[in-house]
C-alpha positions as CSV (number, residue, x, y, z in Angstrom):
1,M,4.0,-50.4,16.0
2,N,1.8,-51.5,18.9
3,H,-1.8,-52.4,18.1
4,V,-4.4,-51.2,20.6
5,V,-7.8,-52.8,20.2
6,I,-10.7,-51.0,21.9
7,L,-14.0,-52.9,22.3
8,G,-16.9,-50.5,22.5
9,A,-17.4,-46.9,21.3
10,G,-19.2,-45.2,24.1
11,F,-17.8,-42.4,26.1
12,A,-14.8,-44.4,27.1
13,G,-14.0,-45.9,23.7
14,L,-14.4,-42.6,21.9
15,E,-12.3,-40.6,24.3
16,L,-9.6,-43.3,24.4
17,A,-9.3,-43.5,20.7
18,T,-9.2,-39.8,20.4
19,R,-6.5,-39.4,23.0
20,L,-4.3,-42.1,21.5
21,S,-4.6,-40.4,18.1
22,E,-3.5,-37.1,19.7
23,S,-0.7,-38.3,21.9
24,L,0.6,-41.5,20.4
25,A,0.2,-41.0,16.6
26,G,2.9,-42.9,14.9
27,E,3.5,-45.1,18.0
28,V,0.3,-47.1,18.1
29,R,-2.4,-48.0,15.7
30,T,-5.9,-48.3,17.1
31,T,-8.8,-50.4,16.1
32,L,-12.2,-49.3,17.5
33,I,-14.8,-52.0,17.4
34,E,-18.5,-51.3,18.0
35,R,-21.6,-53.2,16.9
36,N,-23.9,-50.2,16.5
37,D,-23.7,-47.7,13.7
38,S,-24.2,-44.5,15.8
39,F,-23.6,-43.0,19.3
40,T,-26.2,-41.4,21.4
41,F,-25.7,-39.3,24.6
42,G,-27.8,-40.8,27.4
43,F,-29.6,-37.6,28.1
44,S,-30.7,-37.4,24.4
45,K,-33.1,-40.2,25.0
46,L,-35.1,-37.8,27.1
47,D,-35.5,-35.6,24.1
48,V,-37.0,-38.6,22.2
49,L,-39.2,-39.6,25.1
50,L,-40.7,-36.2,25.5
51,G,-41.1,-35.6,21.7
52,R,-38.6,-32.8,21.6
53,K,-36.5,-34.4,18.9
54,P,-37.0,-37.3,16.5
55,K,-34.7,-40.3,16.8
56,A,-32.6,-39.3,13.7
57,D,-31.6,-36.0,15.4
58,V,-29.9,-37.7,18.4
59,L,-27.9,-40.3,16.5
60,L,-24.2,-39.5,15.8
61,P,-23.0,-41.8,13.0
62,Y,-19.7,-43.6,13.7
63,A,-19.0,-43.2,9.9
64,E,-18.0,-39.6,10.7
65,I,-15.1,-40.6,12.8
66,S,-11.8,-39.4,11.2
67,K,-8.8,-39.7,13.5
68,V,-5.2,-40.3,12.6
69,G,-4.2,-43.9,13.4
70,V,-7.7,-45.0,14.3
71,E,-9.7,-47.5,12.3
72,F,-13.4,-47.9,13.1
73,R,-14.9,-51.4,12.5
74,R,-18.7,-51.9,12.9
75,E,-18.7,-55.5,14.1
76,R,-20.2,-57.5,17.0
77,V,-17.7,-59.0,19.5
78,I,-18.5,-62.7,19.9
79,A,-15.5,-63.9,22.0
80,I,-12.7,-62.5,24.1
81,D,-9.6,-64.3,25.2
82,P,-8.0,-61.9,27.6
83,E,-5.0,-64.1,28.3
84,A,-4.0,-64.1,24.6
85,R,-5.5,-60.6,24.0
86,H,-7.4,-62.2,21.1
87,V,-10.8,-61.0,20.0
88,M,-13.3,-62.7,17.6
89,T,-16.1,-60.8,15.9
90,D,-18.9,-61.7,13.5
91,A,-16.6,-60.5,10.7
92,G,-13.1,-61.6,11.7
93,S,-10.5,-61.7,14.5
94,Y,-8.0,-59.4,16.1
95,D,-4.8,-59.8,18.0
96,A,-3.9,-56.9,20.3
97,D,-0.7,-55.8,22.0
98,I,-3.0,-53.8,24.3
99,L,-6.7,-54.7,24.7
100,V,-9.2,-52.3,26.2
101,V,-12.7,-53.6,27.0
102,A,-15.2,-50.7,27.1
103,L,-18.4,-52.5,26.2
104,G,-20.5,-50.8,28.9
105,A,-23.3,-52.2,31.0
106,A,-25.9,-54.4,29.3
107,Y,-29.6,-54.4,30.2
108,D,-31.0,-57.6,31.4
109,F,-34.7,-57.1,30.7
110,A,-35.5,-60.7,31.4
111,A,-34.0,-60.6,34.9
112,T,-37.4,-59.2,36.2
113,P,-40.3,-61.5,35.2
114,G,-43.1,-59.5,33.6
115,F,-41.1,-56.4,32.8
116,E,-40.6,-57.1,29.1
117,E,-44.3,-57.5,28.4
118,G,-45.7,-55.3,31.1
119,G,-43.4,-52.3,31.5
120,V,-41.8,-49.5,29.5
121,E,-38.3,-47.9,29.8
122,Y,-36.3,-45.0,28.4
123,Y,-32.7,-46.3,28.8
124,T,-32.7,-47.3,25.1
125,V,-33.7,-45.1,22.1
126,A,-36.2,-47.7,21.0
127,G,-37.6,-47.8,24.5
128,A,-37.9,-44.0,24.7
129,E,-39.8,-44.1,21.4
130,R,-42.2,-46.7,22.7
131,M,-42.7,-44.9,26.0
132,R,-43.4,-41.7,24.2
133,D,-46.2,-43.3,22.3
134,V,-47.6,-45.0,25.5
135,L,-47.6,-41.7,27.4
136,A,-49.7,-40.1,24.7
137,E,-52.5,-42.5,25.7
138,V,-52.2,-41.9,29.5
139,D,-54.7,-39.5,30.9
140,S,-55.1,-40.8,34.5
141,G,-53.9,-43.5,36.9
142,Q,-50.8,-44.5,38.8
143,I,-47.4,-44.4,37.3
144,L,-44.7,-46.3,39.2
145,L,-41.1,-45.7,38.2
146,G,-39.1,-48.6,39.6
147,M,-35.3,-49.2,39.8
148,L,-35.0,-53.0,39.2
149,G,-31.4,-53.4,40.3
150,H,-28.4,-51.5,41.6
151,P,-26.0,-50.2,40.3
152,F,-27.4,-48.7,37.1
153,K,-26.2,-46.1,34.7
154,C,-26.7,-42.4,35.4
155,P,-28.0,-42.5,39.0
156,P,-30.0,-39.3,38.8
157,A,-31.9,-40.5,35.7
158,P,-34.9,-42.1,37.5
159,F,-35.5,-39.0,39.5
160,E,-35.0,-36.9,36.4
161,G,-37.6,-39.0,34.7
162,A,-40.1,-38.5,37.5
163,L,-39.6,-34.7,37.4
164,L,-40.1,-34.6,33.7
165,L,-43.2,-36.8,33.8
166,H,-44.6,-34.3,36.3
167,D,-44.0,-31.5,33.7
168,H,-45.4,-33.6,30.9
169,F,-48.8,-34.0,32.7
170,V,-48.9,-30.5,33.9
171,E,-48.5,-29.3,30.3
172,R,-51.4,-31.6,29.3
173,G,-53.6,-30.3,32.2
174,L,-53.8,-33.8,33.6
175,R,-51.4,-33.7,36.6
176,D,-54.2,-34.0,39.2
177,A,-55.4,-37.2,37.5
178,V,-52.0,-38.9,37.6
179,E,-50.2,-40.2,40.6
180,I,-46.4,-40.6,40.2
181,R,-44.2,-42.7,42.6
182,V,-40.6,-43.7,42.5
183,A,-39.4,-47.0,44.1
184,G,-35.9,-48.2,44.4
185,P,-33.6,-50.5,46.3
186,M,-31.5,-47.7,47.9
187,A,-32.3,-46.1,51.2
188,A,-31.8,-42.7,49.7
189,P,-31.6,-41.3,46.1
190,V,-27.9,-40.6,46.4
191,P,-26.5,-42.8,49.1
192,I,-23.1,-41.2,49.4
193,T,-24.4,-37.8,50.5
194,K,-27.4,-36.8,52.6
195,E,-27.4,-33.3,51.3
196,V,-27.9,-34.2,47.6
197,S,-30.4,-36.9,48.5
198,R,-32.4,-34.3,50.5
199,S,-32.4,-32.0,47.5
200,F,-33.8,-34.7,45.3
201,L,-36.4,-35.6,47.8
202,D,-37.4,-32.0,48.3
203,A,-37.8,-31.6,44.5
204,L,-40.0,-34.7,44.3
205,T,-42.1,-33.7,47.3
206,E,-42.7,-30.2,45.9
207,R,-44.2,-31.9,42.8
208,G,-46.3,-34.4,44.8
209,I,-44.1,-37.4,43.9
210,E,-43.5,-40.0,46.5
211,Y,-40.2,-41.8,46.9
212,I,-40.4,-45.3,48.3
213,P,-37.0,-46.5,49.5
214,N,-35.6,-50.0,50.1
215,Q,-37.9,-51.6,47.5
216,H,-36.3,-54.5,45.7
217,I,-38.8,-55.2,42.9
218,V,-38.5,-58.8,41.8
219,E,-41.5,-59.4,39.5
220,L,-44.3,-57.6,37.7
221,D,-47.8,-59.2,38.0
222,T,-49.1,-58.0,34.7
223,R,-52.6,-59.4,35.4
224,E,-53.1,-57.6,38.7
225,N,-50.8,-54.6,37.6
226,E,-48.7,-55.0,40.7
227,A,-45.0,-54.9,41.3
228,R,-43.9,-57.7,43.6
229,V,-41.3,-56.7,46.2
230,A,-38.7,-59.1,47.7
231,D,-40.3,-58.8,51.2
232,G,-43.6,-60.1,49.9
233,E,-45.4,-56.7,49.6
234,S,-46.6,-55.3,46.3
235,L,-46.9,-51.9,44.7
236,P,-49.9,-51.2,42.4
237,Y,-49.5,-49.4,39.1
238,D,-51.4,-48.6,35.9
239,L,-48.1,-47.8,34.0
240,F,-44.8,-49.3,35.1
241,V,-41.6,-47.5,34.0
242,G,-38.6,-49.5,34.8
243,I,-34.8,-49.0,35.1
244,P,-33.7,-52.5,34.0
245,V,-31.2,-54.7,35.8
246,H,-27.6,-53.9,34.6
247,R,-24.7,-56.3,34.3
248,A,-21.6,-56.8,32.0
249,P,-22.4,-58.1,28.5
250,Q,-22.6,-61.9,28.2
251,V,-19.5,-62.0,26.0
252,V,-17.5,-60.4,28.9
253,L,-19.0,-62.8,31.5
254,D,-18.0,-65.7,29.3
255,S,-14.5,-64.4,28.8
256,G,-13.3,-64.8,32.4
257,L,-12.7,-61.1,32.9
258,A,-15.7,-60.6,35.2
259,D,-16.1,-61.5,38.9
260,G,-19.8,-61.7,39.4
261,D,-21.6,-59.1,37.2
262,W,-18.7,-56.7,36.7
263,V,-14.9,-56.6,35.8
264,P,-12.5,-56.0,38.7
265,V,-9.7,-53.5,37.9
266,E,-6.9,-51.6,39.6
267,R,-8.4,-48.4,40.8
268,T,-5.4,-46.3,39.8
269,N,-5.1,-47.2,36.2
270,L,-8.1,-49.5,35.3
271,A,-5.8,-52.5,34.5
272,T,-7.4,-56.0,34.8
273,R,-5.6,-59.1,36.3
274,F,-4.6,-60.0,32.7
275,P,-1.4,-58.3,31.5
276,D,-1.9,-55.5,28.9
277,V,-5.7,-55.7,29.3
278,Y,-7.8,-52.8,30.6
279,A,-11.5,-52.4,31.4
280,V,-13.0,-49.0,31.3
281,G,-16.3,-47.3,32.1
282,D,-19.6,-48.8,33.2
283,I,-18.3,-52.4,32.9
284,T,-15.9,-52.1,35.9
285,A,-16.6,-53.2,39.5
286,L,-15.3,-50.0,40.9
287,P,-17.5,-48.7,43.8
288,M,-18.7,-45.6,42.1
289,A,-21.4,-44.2,39.8
290,K,-21.8,-45.6,36.3
291,A,-22.0,-42.6,34.0
292,G,-20.5,-41.3,30.7
293,V,-18.3,-38.6,32.2
294,F,-16.7,-41.0,34.7
295,A,-16.0,-43.4,31.8
296,E,-14.5,-40.5,29.8
297,S,-12.1,-39.5,32.6
298,A,-11.1,-43.1,33.1
299,A,-10.3,-43.4,29.5
300,Q,-8.0,-40.4,29.8
301,V,-6.1,-42.2,32.6
302,V,-5.8,-45.4,30.5
303,A,-4.4,-43.3,27.6
304,D,-1.8,-41.8,30.0
305,D,-0.9,-45.2,31.4
306,I,-0.4,-46.7,27.9
307,A,1.8,-43.8,27.0
308,A,3.8,-44.0,30.2
309,R,4.4,-47.7,29.8
310,L,5.4,-47.4,26.2
311,H,7.9,-44.7,27.2
312,G,9.3,-46.6,30.2
313,E,7.7,-44.1,32.6
314,E,5.2,-44.2,35.5
315,L,1.6,-43.0,35.5
316,E,1.7,-39.5,37.0
317,R,-2.1,-39.0,37.6
318,P,-4.0,-41.9,39.0
319,Y,-7.8,-42.2,38.5
320,E,-9.8,-40.3,41.1
321,G,-13.3,-41.2,39.9
322,A,-14.3,-37.5,39.6
323,G,-17.0,-36.2,37.3
324,M,-20.6,-34.9,37.1
325,C,-24.0,-35.8,35.8
326,Y,-26.6,-33.3,34.5
327,L,-30.2,-33.5,35.8
328,E,-33.2,-31.8,34.2
329,F,-35.5,-30.3,36.9
330,G,-38.2,-29.3,34.5
331,G,-39.2,-25.9,33.3
332,G,-36.0,-25.8,31.2
333,A,-33.8,-25.7,34.3
334,V,-30.9,-28.1,34.7
335,A,-28.7,-29.0,37.7
336,K,-25.6,-31.1,37.9
337,V,-24.3,-33.5,40.6
338,E,-20.5,-33.2,41.0
339,A,-18.9,-36.2,42.6
340,N,-15.4,-37.5,43.5
341,F,-15.2,-41.1,44.6
342,F,-11.5,-41.7,45.2
343,G,-9.9,-38.3,45.7
344,G,-10.3,-38.2,49.4
345,P,-10.9,-40.4,52.5
346,Q,-14.7,-40.6,51.6
347,P,-16.7,-40.1,48.4
348,T,-18.1,-36.7,48.1
349,A,-21.0,-35.2,46.0
350,R,-22.7,-31.9,45.7
351,L,-25.7,-30.5,43.7
352,V,-25.2,-27.3,41.7
353,G,-28.3,-25.5,40.4
354,P,-30.8,-25.9,38.9
355,S,-30.5,-23.0,36.5
356,Q,-31.0,-21.9,32.9
357,E,-27.2,-21.4,32.7
358,L,-26.6,-25.0,33.4
359,A,-29.1,-25.9,30.7
360,A,-26.9,-24.0,28.2
361,E,-23.8,-25.7,29.7
362,K,-25.3,-29.1,29.1
363,V,-25.8,-28.2,25.4
364,E,-22.2,-27.1,25.1
365,F,-21.1,-30.3,26.8
366,A,-22.6,-32.4,24.1
367,S,-21.4,-30.0,21.3
368,T,-17.7,-30.1,22.4
369,R,-17.6,-33.9,22.6
370,R,-19.3,-34.3,19.3
371,K,-16.6,-32.1,17.7
372,R,-13.8,-33.8,19.6
373,W,-14.8,-37.4,18.9
374,F,-16.2,-37.1,15.4
375,G,-14.4,-34.1,14.0
């Protein structure tokens, strides 16, 4: 029986383990390795940030996973030999017939001097908790939300954060005393489409939020409360909210899988240059958005490719890079950005909503995946 080892239990790892259990039960045994004890939807961190839910309510324990042919191991990966398909963890070692690396994008907080001590973030649960407490003490001043690198997970998230900060201070009766600005390295919020970018910019403008494009923030001056930009200019702030620099985890960079910050793969089936080794999700170098839904759909293609190869067949449906991201617009309304990166001659994207109906759809999205992955 073939042994499939999956490193990482995010959207990609959970979906792949589930599909292998459904389609190849009895043909493969799957080991799913993850260092954390629970899964969290990215958008659930906003619930923590805004005080809508406590941390305990957004964590989905991996102990609840119960899938035929799947063994979950809570261990930290410390070395990967992709040529031999050998993995070492802090608790043992594994030899795989098929190795799938789905460890996601890591946050490099130290890449921007001053950020760790002088800024806050909501890309981690702990960071969302800390930012929640910091926001409670803010009653005036300048808030600068800065994207410290590109690409980063969930491209709409910085703009979503700005819109929700607007609502937060409106509800507290302090909006007129707080200035909110968003700065990023991109020329437009969604570079692949002018229409969606314009919708984002219009929403920001309606709420009195400025977007400052083409700003590569390289350092925070925590004494002067200024964000230094690569061109020598600076942006003042009283509270800095940062989207940290993203790159592949160090264990992946050390393995030889990566080229630069990310892992190159075949677009059609996510295979790496090493035989029987795949890389899936945010960790790849594919020119597309990094978000959970895209990782989920990529995992489906990898599962199909594994099944086709084991059965001596060809992959019927190559990866198209299609998916969507939800975006809270405030006031309980939710929109979604639908994108397709490889299904046509050019990447496409469109904005649907915002509406209350999509807010309900977002809740159902989380519910169905929780049931599917955890049972």
